[in-house]
N, C-alpha and C positions, 0 to 999 in steps of 0.2 A: 636635685640630683637626678640623673637619668642614665639609663643604659640603652636607650633607643638606638638601634642599628649597631651597637657594639658587638664585636665578635668574641665569644667566650668559650673556653674549653673547660669542662668540668669532668674530672676523672672519677671513676667509680659511681657514675651517675645514673645507672639503670634502675636504682632503687634507693631507699633510705634517704640519708642526708643529702647525698649528691643529687638525687632526683628532685628533692624539695628546693635546693638551690637553683637548679636549672629552671624549675617552674617559676620561681620568683623572678629570675632574670628575664625569662620569656614574657612574663606578664607585663614587664616594663618595656617590651619591644626589642629585646636583645636577640641576637642570633647565636644559638648555643649548640655546640658539639657535645653530644652525650657520649663520652668516651668510656668504654667499659671492656673488660675481658670478654664478656658475652655479647657479641655483636647483635644477635637476634633480640636479646633483652633490651639493648641500647636502642635499637631501631623501633621496637615496640613502645618504649618510653617516649621517644621522639615523636612517633605518630600520635600518641595520646596527647602530648603537650601541644602539638600543632593544631589539634582539633579544639583546644580550649583557649588558646591565648593569642596575643597580638604579634608575638615574635615568630621566630622560625627555629626549628630544631632538626638536626641530622644525627644519625647514629654513626659512631666511629669505633672500629675495633682497636683496642689499645691494651697491651700487656705492659704495665708501667715499669716492670723490671727488665724489659727487653729493649735494649738501646735502639735497634733498628725499628722495632714496632712503634716506639715512641716518636722517633724522628719521622717515620712514614706517616703516622697518624696526624701529627701536627702539620706536616706539609700538605696533607690532604685537605685539612681545614683551610689553610692559607690558599691553596689552589681553588677551593670552592668559593670562599668569601673575600680573598684578597689581603687579609690581615689577621692579627690576633691581638685583642685588647686586654683580655682578662684570662688568667689561668687560675683555676681552683684545683689544687692538688689534694684530692679528697680520698682516693682509694686507700683502703686499709683493712686489716684483719686484726683479730685478737686471739691470743693463745695464753692460757693460764696454767702455770705450774709453780711449785716451789722451786727456788733457785737450784737446789741440789738435784732436782729431778728434771730440770728443763732440758729437753733434747736439743742438741746443738743444731740439727737441721731445721727445727722449728724456730729457734732463735734467729738463725740466718735468714729464713724466709720472711719473718715478721719485719726485721730491720730492712731487708731489701725492699719490700713493698712500701714501707713508710718513708725511709730515707733515700734509697736509690730512686724510688719512684718520684719523689719530690725533686731530687737533683736532676734526673733525666728530663722530666717534663719542663722544669724551669730552664734548663740549658737549651732545650729545643725551641722554646718560645722566645727567649731573650733576643736572639738576632733579629727576629721580626719586629719586636718591640723597639729595639735600638734603631732600626731603620726608619720606623715611623715616629720616633721621639716620644713615646709614651707607652705605658702599660701598667697593669696591676697583677701581682702574683700573690695569691692567697694560699697559705698552707693550712691544712686541717690538723691542728694540734689537739689538745685535750687539757682538762684540769690536771692530767698526769704529765703535762709539760711543766707544771709548777710544783707538783706534789707526788709522793710515792704511795703505792699501796702494795700490800702483800700479793704474791702470786704473779705479779706483772712486771718482772724485771726487764723483759725485752720491750714491752710496750712503753714503759716509763722511759727507758733509755732512748727509744726512737722518738718519742714525743718531746723529750728534752732537746734532742738533737735538732729538731725542726726550728726551734727558737734561734739557734745559732745560725742555721742556714738562711733563715729569713733576714736576719740582721746583716749578714754578708751581702745578700742580694740587694737589700736596701742601700747599703753603702756603695756597692759597685754600680747599681742601677741609677743612682741619683742623677748623675750627669746626663743620663739619657731619658729622664722623665719617668723612670720605672720605679714603682713603689712595691713594697713587700710587707705582708702582715700575716699574723697567725691567729686563727680562731681557736679558742680553748673551751669546748663544750664540757659540761658535766655529763652525767649519765642520761643518754637519750634512748628512749625505748624503741630501738631498732632491732632487727634480727640479730645483729652483732651483740647487742647487750642481752637480749633474751636468751641467747645461746650460753652466755656466761652464768646465768642464774643457777641452773642445775650443776654446772661444772664447779662453781665456787662452793655450792652447798656440799657436794661430795668431798671436795678437797679440804674445806674448813670444818666439816663435820657438823654443820648446822642446817636448819630447814631453809627451803627456798624463800619463804616469807621473811626469815631473818636476813637473808642475803639482800633482799629488796629493801626492807625497812631499816636495817642497821648498817649494812655495808654500803649500799648504793645511795640511799636517801637519808641516812642518819645524820650526816653533816649539813644537809640543806636546812634552810630556815623555815621551809613550809612543807617538807615531805612531798615535793613535787618533782617529777622527771622534767628535764629540759625537753622541749619538743623540737622536731625537725624544722618547724616554722620559725622558732626562736633563732636557730642557727642560721637559717636562710636569710633572716633579716640582717644579721651581722655580716654575712657574706655580701649582701647587697650594699650595706654601708661602706665596707672597705672597697668594693668595686666601683661604686658610683660617687664616692666622695670627690668633690670638685677640685681639690688640690692634693699635693703630696705631703701635707702637714702631718698626717698620721703614719707615715712610713716607718717601718722598723718596730711597730707596736704589736702587742698581743692583747686580745680581749677575752675575758673569762665569761662564759654564759652557763651558769651552773646553779642557779637558785641559792647562791651563797655557799655551795659545797666547799669552795675555796675562795678566799678573799685576799686581796693584796692592795 
């Protein structure tokens, strides 16, 4: 398997999981657009990766809930490198509230970033993939694509929805050589998860240690967080797999937090 010279777009890639995926791709010789709401952070990450690896990175400004911004950003990548082979729709946020206390504006914002963002970026990339007769679209789901947890009604709803979107893309893209898959990580110790620890402690009335050891890691088989490198390896597998045999599938990366 190889991504050498493949053109990849990773959203939300200035930091965290997205940056780790970009690094894994570039280490294999890929050309990667670090797409992020924060252009300066995206370019900083691109510059850092360019100094370390064999591939090439550029920073691209992209607000994934803005149709024009998405279309413009994808076109800029195509103008720069001539094609797009891989999309990783990774941008996401987390907000926790009990359902009866969930502010509607926060509900809408979370669903927009996860679902509208995946739809808009996929829609923008697919015509280019159709024209070249191949492509891989990877959506960043979660163990919450398969299971529910208290306080996460919007997140669980959004992550479940990504499974349906990926399956439709897999069926519509098949005749054009386009595959679609979902990565479902468990708790990964990124700033997104670290932010949840005190929030859940306050809402649930338990200590931060209990949030980590009981809520986040209690269902794992080894009390270990999933790492960004774990997730990046699965993103590499889906992107570089030499055939479309895996299309329409999801893979859970959670230290056994959820099993199926």
